[in-house]
N, C-alpha and C positions, 0 to 999 in steps of 0.2 A: 269645618273650618277651623284654623287656629284663632280662636277670639282674643287671646292673650296678645298676639302679634297684630291682629285689626284695631283692638284697641289702642295698642302704641303706635298706630299708622295715624288714626284719628286725633291723638293728643298731639302728635307732631304737627298736625294740620291747625289744631286750634292753636297751640302755642306760638307760630308763624301769622297767623291770620291776626293774633293779638297786637304783633309786632310790625306789621306790616307796611303802615303807612310811614314814610322816611318822612323829617322835618325838612319844610323848605327852607331855600338858602337864597339871598338876596345880594350876594358879593358881587361886584362886578370884576373881572379880573383883565379881559380886554373890551373889545367893544361892542356893544349889544345893539340890535334892530329890533323893534315891536311895531306891533301895530293890529288893526281888525279888520274882518273882511263881512259886510253886509249885503243883502240884497234889495233888490228896487224898493221894496216897502219899509225898509230900514231895520229888518230883522236879522239877528246874527246867522252867520252861515258856518255851523260845526262841521269838521271835518273836511276841509276843502285843503287841496295839495299846494302847498306855496312851496315856491322855488327862490331860491335867493342865486342871484346872477350877477356874474362880472359885467360892468358896463363896457369894459374895455375890449372884450373877446367873447361877450356871452355864455362862456363858460358857468355851468351849473357849481357852484360850490356848497350848498345846503337845502335840504329840502324836509319838509315836517308837514304835519297835519293841524289845523286850527282845533281850539278845544272848542267844548260845547259852549263857549259864547262866543266863538268865531275869533278869540285872540290867538296871536303868535309870537315868538320870541326866540331870534337866533342870539346865542350868545359865544364869545370868545372867536371874535370877528375882526381879522384884521384891517387897517386904515385903508380905505380905497373908494370906489365907486360904484354902486351896486343899483340894480333893480330889482323890486318883488314881481315876482309871475304867479297868478292864481288859478287855477283850473278846476273846475267843478261838472260834475256829470250834467248835460244838461243848460249849461250855461255857455256864455260866452267866455275867452280866456280874457282875463285882464291885466293890467302893469300899473305898477305905481310910478311915481315920478322919480327921478333921478336923485339917489341918496348918495350925501359926500359924507363917508364916515371917518372920524378923527379918532386918532388913538385913545384907549380908553374911555368913550365916550356912549352914551347911550344917545340912539336916534328913533325917534316916533315917527313912522310912516304914515300914521293918522287912518283913515277908513277907505277900503278901497273898495268900490259899489258893482257887485256882478250884475250883467242883465240877462234873461232867460233865452237861450239860440233861438232860430227860429223852428227849427225841427223839433215837434212834441213827441217825445219818447214814452212809447207803453209799456215798455221793458228793460231792463238794465241790460243794455246790450251797445257795446263801443262798435261804431260803424268803421268801416275799412277791415283791410286782410290782416291777420294777427298770426305771425310765423308761427307753424307747429312745433318748432323748438327753437328756445332762445336762451344763449348764452351769458351767465351771470358771472361774477367773480370768483366763486366756487361752485358752482352747479351750472347742470343744463336743466331747464324748464320745458317740460314737455305738453302742449296745451293740448287737450285728451278730447274738450266737450263736444267739438265740432269735428271730429274726426272719422272718416269711414270706419277706421280700424277698430273703433270703440265697441267690439261685440267679444262675448262670450263672460269670461271673467276678468279678474286683473293680471292673472299668470298669463290668460292668451294675449293678453293687450302688452305685457313686459315682452312679450318674444319677439315685437316688431320695434322696440324701442333701442335707440342708440347705446351703443357699448353696455347692452345688458344680454348676456347669457343664460340659457335655461340647458340643466343636465338632462339625462335621459330619467332622472326620477325628480324633474320638476325644482331642481336647486336652484334659484333665483342668485346670481352673481353680478355687481357691476365693475366693468374694467377687472374681472377676473378675483375681484377681491371680495371675503367672507362681508356679506352686507345686511345691515340692520334696516328694519323697517318699522317706518312711522305711519300710521293713518291719521291724518289732521295735527300732525305734529307729536301725537302721542305712541308712545313705545309698542310693540307686538312683542311679547314674550316669544323666545326663539322656539320653545316647545308647539306652539300654536300657530306659526307663522304660515303654514301649506294652508290651514283649515280657514283663517281669516283671509287668505289672499283669494280663495276659491270662493269667499261667499259673497266679494264685492262685486256688483257689476260691474262690467266695463264701461257700459253706458252711464251710470251713477257717478264716474269720477271726472274731476275737472280739470286738474293738472297733475302731473308727476314731477315732483323734484329730484333730480340725479345728483346729489351733493357726494364730489369724487373728490373734495378736500375737506372732510369733517376736523372741526377742530376738537378742543378736550373736551366740549360739552357732552359730547356722545359717548356711550361706551367705548372702553378699550377693547371690547372684543370686535370692534370691527372697523374696517378699513375703508368703507362706503357707506352711505346712508341713502337710501329711498323711500321718499316722502310722499305717499297717495294723499291727496287733497282731493276729497269728494265735493261734490254739486250742492251748494247753499244758495236756495233762493231768498233774495233780498226784497221778498215783495209782501206786503199786508195781506192777512186772511189767509185762507189755505190754497196752498199749491200742491203738485205730486207729479208723478209720473205712473205708469204701468207699462211692464216690459214682457213680452214674451218672444220666445227665442228658439229656434229648434237647429239641430245640424244630423246629417245623416251620411255615415261612411259607410263602413262594414255591419258597424253598431251603430246607434243612436243617441244624442243627446238633447232633453227638452225641458224648457223651463219657463217659469213664470215669476215676474217678483214686481211690487210695487212700494212706491215712498210718496209719503204724506209730512206735509209742514204746515204747520200752524204758527202765525207769529202775528204779534200785537205788541206796538210799541218796544218795552225792551226783553220780552218773552217770546222765546220759540219754541213749540215742541214739535219734535219729528219721530217718525217710525218707519221699519221697512219689514217687509216678509216676503220669502221668494221660498219657490220650490223649486228643485232641479232633479230629475231623472238622468242618469248618467250610465251608459253600459260601454264599456270597454275592454279591449282585448289588446294583448301583447305578447309577443313569442321572443324567447332569451334561447338562443343556440350557443353552446359552448364545448369546444373541443379539450381535453383536458392529457397531457402527457407526464406519466408518472413513472421515474426510475431514471437509472443510465441510460443512454443514449444506444449502447448495444442491444439493452433489451428494455423496452419501453412498454409499458401497459397505455392502453389508449383507451379512454371514456369519452364519450359523443352523448352529451347530453341536448335534450331538447324540452323546453318547457314552454306549454301555450298557459297563460293566465286568463282568465274572463273574469270581469266583478260587474255585477249588477248593482248599482248604487242609488239610493234614495235620499236626497240630501235637505233639510228644511234650514234655512236662516231667518234670525230674526234681528231686530235692531231696535232699540228704544232710547230716547235722548231726550235731555233738554237744557235749555242756555237761559239763564238769568241776568239781566244786567242789573246788578243790584244799586250802581250809580252809574252816572257818565265813564267812571273811569276803574270799572268793577266789574267783574263777570264771574258767575259761578256757572257750572257745567256739572251734567250727567248722562255718563253714556251706560248701556249696558247692550252687548251683543251676544249671539248664541248660533252656533251651528250644531245640529245634530244629525250624525250619519249612520245610515243603516245599509248594511253592504251584505250581500250574499256573492258567492262565486265558487268556482271550480279551477283547479292548478292541474294540468295533466301532463306527465313528465315521462319521457322513454330515457333510459339509459343504455347505451349499447357498448359491451365489453369487447377487447380484442388486444392483440399487441400491434404495434404500429406496422403498417404497410401489410398487415396479413388478414383474413376472412372473420368475420363474425364469429363471436365466439359465443356470447349471450346476451339477452336484452332483460332489464328490467321495466315493466310498467308500474306505474303508480298514479293513483288518483285521489286527488286531496281536495273533498270540498269545503269550504270554510264559512263563517258566520261572523260579521265584525259590527260590532256596537261602539259608537262613539260619539264624544259630546266634547266642545271647547265652548268656554263661555269667558267674556270679558266684563269686568263690573269696573268704572272708572270713574272719580270724582277729581275735578281739575276748577280752580281759581285762580284767577288773572286780575293784576292791579297794578295800574301807573298811576304817577304821581310827577308835580313837580314839572308840567309840561313835560311830561315823557322822561324827564330824566332819570325816572325812575321805574325798574319795572319786575315784579314779582309772579312769578308762576309756581304753583303747588299744585302737585299731583299724585294721587293714589291709584292703584289698580291691583285688583285682584284677579287672576285666570285659573280656574279650576279646569284640568283635563281628564278625562275619563276615556279609558278603551277597553276594551273586553273583545280579545280575538282568539277564536275557536277552530280548529282546523283540524281533521283527521285523515290519516293516510292508508289505503290498502293498496298492496302491491303483489304483482306475479312475476317471479322468474321463469323466461323461457328460453331454449335453446336457439341456434340459429335459424331453424326450420318453424319456430313458434310454436314448439311443444311447451307445455309445463315441465318447467322442473321441478321447483316447489313454490309454495306460497307463504312467504314471512309474516311472522305476527304483525299484525294491525297496529297502529299505534296512533294517539291524538296528544295535542297539545293545547292548553287553554292558557292564555297569555293575557293577564289583567293588569292594566295600568293607571295609576291614582298621583296625577302630579297636582299639587297645589303652589300659584307663583305669587308672592306679595311684593308690591314695589311701591315705596313710598319717596318721593323726588322735589327738591325745592332748588327755582333757578332765581338768581337776581342779577339785575345790570343796573348799572350807573354810569351815567354819560357825566364826563366832567368837562370845563372849559378847555377849550385848545384842541379839541376833537378826541381826547382821550376816553376810554372806554374800558371799564371793569365788569367783568363778568366771573359768576361765581357760582357754586351749586353743592348741592349734598344728597346722595343717593343710598336707599338701601332697598336690597334685593334679597327675598327670603324664597329657597325652593324647598319643597318638600315633595320627593318623589319616592313611590312605592310600587314595585313591581313582582308579581306574584306568576309565577308560571308553572303550572302541573302538566308534566309528562306521564302517560299512561300506555302500557301495552298491553295484549291480552296472551302474550306466550304462554301463560298458565292456565288459557281457557277464559279467563273472565278479565276486564280491565282493570289493572293495578299499579298504583304510582311507582315510580321508579326514580327515587331520590338523586340517582348519580347524574340525572338530567332535568330534575326537578329544583326550583328553588325559590326565595323570598325575599326579595333584596328591599332595604330601605334606606334611602341616601338623603341628606341633608346638606343644603350649602347656604352659607351667608355672605355677603357681598357688601361690604361697606366702600363708600366711595365719596370723593370730592375732587373738586377741580377749582383752578382759577385761571382767567384768560385777561391780559390786559391787551390793549390794541390802541394802534395810534393813524390817525388820517392825515397827511401833509399836504393833500390836494392829489397830486401825481405819484406819491408813494404812499404805502401803507405796511404797516408791519403789525405781525400779531405772536404772540408768543403765551403759551399754555402749559399747563403740566396736571394730569389726572393722578390721583393716591388711589389705588384698590387694595382694599385688605380681603382675601379669601380665606374663608373657613368649610373645607368640604369633609365630612363625614360618613361614610357606609358603614353603618350601625352594626357592630361585631365582627368587621374586618380590616379597615383602615380608615386613616384621616391623613386629609392633606391642609396646611396652614402657610401661606403665603402673602408677601406685602410688595408690590411693587408698583411702581411711577412710570407714568407713560407721557414723555413730552409731544408738546406739538408747536410746530413753528411755521410761521407764512409771510414771506416778502412778496410785495408786487409793487408794480413800477408801471405806468400809464404814460407812453410817449406822448401820445394823444389818445383821439376816441376810437382809432382804429388800429393803434400798434399798443401791445403792453404785453408784460411777461411775470409769470407767478412762480416764486419758491418754494417748496413747502417741502417739512419732514413729519412722518408720525410715527410712531410706534403704538402696535397692537398687540392683543393676547387671545389666542383663541382656546376656550377652555374645551375639554373632552364632552361629550353630549353625556348627558345624565346615563341614558339607558348604556354606554359602550363602558361605563366605570363599574359596572354592576357585573358579577359573573355569571351572567345568563348562558344558556345553551340551545339554540334553536336549530331544529332541522329543517335544511330546504327539500332535502331527500334523504336515502340512507347513505349517501356518499360523498353528500355537502353538508358542512355543518359550520354556524358562527357563533361563535362566543364571545364573552364580554373581555376585558383588559382591565383589572383595575390598578395596572401599573402605568397606565397612559399620564404621560407629563404635556402641562399647555404647550401648545405653539406659540411661539413668539415672531413677528414679522415688523420689520423696519421698513419704511415704505420714503423714498425719495421721489420727488415729482416736481419737474420743470414744464408749465404750461405757458403757451404763449401763443397771443391773438394776432394774425399779420391780415388785417381788412376782414373778410367774412371766413377766413379759415384759423381754425383751432387747432395746435398740435401741441401734445404732451407727450413727454419722455418720462417713464414710469419706470422705477428700479426697484426691487423688492427682494431681501434679505430675510433668509426664514431659517429658523433652527427651531426642529423638533415637530417636522409639517407632518401631519397625520394621513395616514393611507391604508387600505385594508388588502393585509396580506395574508399569504399562507402563513400560518402560526405552527403546523406541525404536521406530518402526512403518515398516514398509517399504509406502508405499501403491502401489507398481508392483506388488510380488509377495505384497502383502495379510498378509504375515507378521507378527506382532505377537511381541516379544521381551520378557519379563516379568523383572524381578529384586526381591530383596527389599531395600528401600532406607530410610534414615532420613527421618522426619517431623521438621520443625521443632520445634514444641511441642503439645502435647496435656495434657488435664486432664479429670478424673474426678470426681465426686461422686454418692454414693450414700447411702441411710438405709435400712438393714437391719433388720428385725425378725423375733424369734423367739419364739413364743408357745405354751406347750404347755397343754395342757387336758384333764382327764379328766372326759367329758360325763355317763358313767353307771359302774357297776360293771364293765360290758363294753364299752364305748366308750371310745377315748381320741384324741386328736387333737394333731399337732404341725404347725404353720403357719410358714413362713420365708419370707423374700423381701427384695425393695427394694421399698420403698413409693414412692419417687422416685428417678430416677437423671438426671442430665446429663453429657453426653459433649462434648467439641469438640476437635478436632485441625485442625492447621495445618501444609501443606507444600509443596514444588515437585515436579509429575511434567511429563515432557515440556516441561521449561521453564518452567513455567507456575506461578503460585500458586494453591493452592485452600487453603480452609477448609469444615469441615462441623461440624455440632454436633446435637444432639437431645436432648429427653426421653424418660424411658422407665421401665419398672417388670416385676418378674417376682416371682411367687408360686408356692409349694410347698406342697402341701396332703396331708398324710399320716394316715389312720385306720386304726387298730387295731382289729377287733373280735373279742373273745374270744369266739368262739360255744359254746365248752365249754371244759372242761379241756384237751381234747386237740386242739382244733382253733380256728385262728386264721386271719382274713382280714386283708391288709391291702392298701390303697387307696392310690395316691399320683397327684395331679393335679398338673400344673406349665403354667405359660405364661408365655412373656418375649414382650415387645411389642416392636414393630419399635424398631429402635434404629441408632446411627452408632458404627462402631468402625474406629478410623483414618481411612480417607478413604472409606468404603467403606458404602453404607446396606445393614442387613441386616434381612430380614424377620420376623414374629412366627412363633412354633413353640409348639406346646402339645400334650399330648396325656394320656393314663392309663393306667397299670399297675396290675396287679393281682397278689396272689398268696396262695394257700392254702395254709396248714401243718397237716399233719395229724400227729401224734405216735401212734404205733403200736408193736408188742412193747414195751410196760412202759417207754416213752419212750427204748428204743434205736433204734429205727427212727423217719424221717420221712419222709412223702412232700410234696414240695411241688408244685402246681400253678399255673402262673404264665402270663399274656398281657402283651404289650408292645406297644408303639405300639398301643392298642386301638382308637383313634380314626382311625389310619394317616393321621397330620397330620405326619408328621415330613418335612417338605418345606423345606428349608435355600435360601432367596433371598437373593441378593447384588445389589447395582449399583454400578456406577462412572460417575461421566460427567466426562472429564478432556479436554474442547473436542475435538480431533480424534481421540478414542479414548472410546466409551462402550460398556457392557455390561450385561447383565443375566443373570443365573444362578439357576438352579434345581438343587437336588440332593436325590436321595432316595434312602434304603438301604433293603434288604428287611428291614426291622428289624419288621413285625406278625408277630409268632408266639406261638405257643402251646406252652407247654414244660411239662414234668412232670421229675420228680427224684427220687430216693429215696438215701438217706442210711442207713447201718446202724452204728452205734457198738457196738464189742465191746472186751472186755479186763476185767480183776479191778477190784474195786470196794473195795479196800483203800484208805484215805486213807493219803498218804504224807507224808512230813517239811513241815513248812510250808515253803512257799519261800520264800528268801532273797530280802529286798527289796533288798538291795546298797546300802542307804543312798539310794536315789533318791527326793529330794524330791516329784516328780509323783506317785510312786506311795502315798507317806505320805498326800498329800493327798487321794487317791480311796479311803483305807479309811472304809469308811460303820460 
């Protein structure tokens, strides 16, 4: 660990902590309404939900929570007639008397007393149906906790989520954009996203927020944000769950995990541990045509990859309520991966439309040792009745990987007789990445519904990659310098943002800008330094509760992946080689979106203009040896337009459906490959339809069907893909136990087809993963049922907007 950097991050925390409490102000710029909420025993009721309602049309014009003494205060209120509505879990809804507010006056609504409801709650659970997907101003909220599809890990769950797509390599995108991931509001470094997502059991997720219109608060590298919110039991004492799951296809995946939480007053301790044994096989087939069409070489490549993985997941953390308005949290997570496997490939050589000439058979056993850890320290403060909010965050993420693979080959003629045995070779690829993040976010609410958000962020990445290539052409394994490398990359990003927003009731405007200064150095080779501004803008108008529209603009940057900037050389086999590209430049996207809600239907028109789009293409071609070198490269121009629709509908009392997708899409890209200019475009569409059948009080069936038409991406043609997943949820043991029976890839149609045509190089690929599986899982929840002190909302506006 770089202790100087870590010490600087801690020092930043201490300085900001010392200056964290803003001074209170008492000036009255407009009318104010205040009061207090008490229970039947004349005790103050903290954290009650307070609604300010217009008496004329019952429109909600303000909402907040009472403080620790049960008091509330609305400021900047226009003159008029109002009512106060109070809701608290386990109590009857209560109202104030009529409030007639004069301009620049203060009205004391007095004490509102609430009484317990007749129903006695034994657990924190809101009665009635809650929509699986809820539409908010800038996001969709997926309620996962009681979904039958909450099986496997978070990646398995995201596959059935509206507007979310997964590539054949499990890259997750929201509305086709590069997507940032948060877990409980804390950023997940890009280098560890795949590991962290596979670590989180779907059954431990409460909600998923799909933020389709992120503000300048979020890193400029992302056009969309997915926030995974884990389950948090607000029950005193010890609570937890244990889970066991298994799924079987051609290969199997089995695992068990448990979560334990201890809560007492303002202190919460929690931990999780899990083990997964995952065996999987994939098939990759490719036809490569090399050279002119009159005299074309054909290489047919078939690779079967088999992995045997043992994954250990750990999590431990604590949250401390320092005062009623201050919270300190610590969190540590880890994922350890131990994998073995075998790559078996066959390359057939011939002329196009001619008999087989020869074949190369290669066996490539592998061994991979990897580990990803995250250590997080965070602090949260609200003051002045929620007008000021401060969040401090530091994160340290070490990522370690040691991937070893050896290659043994045999060249045979058309009849299978051995022609020669090429020299064996082996590769040991060691990667060490350390990521340090320190950030501070501050929000101040002014009178008149003005709000200012600002923040600073520093991110430092230290990446070392050592590739040792050896062959035994001399009779013993000796290092080959041309294919070996020792790369060291350092990157620092300094960022700051400011967002101003104003709410006029039916109109809301938000404008922000994010400034980022990036310095990257590949030691001994190159350095990059650039400063860029990333503006965002949003305007929303609500015609009424059922009709509105939202117009937004956002500029984003996609920096080249660390491992692609270093000049590595990796052999897939003797004829397919991937190399790094230190000349890669950032990709810049400009996104314009118009979103409108018409009753239950939500429609979005999204246009993206891209400069420098990344794509993996042939870099050079050796026609004598038939070796093709690939690298990630920048295209010239690209654009994308699509119309997204979300339509939920309850068909009967027991059958509900949610339908989403792109009704129409058009993509275009232009770039230079192998020294020549190419362009490619297509129209496309996709659809995802989820159906929930409440068979009885304790039995729920969910079916998800999805289909994506053929399209073009970068300069590559992509084939269509579609399938059906289903899951059955059965509640047992008085709702303390749950059984999930699931089926994935039921139609066995998840075959990923792609094709590239570049004059002297043409290829077609098919990839299939062993994903057709039948799974079963069991969850048991245990612990006390005493309701804890209501959770602090910490002044978070997004949380307040979700109060129902």
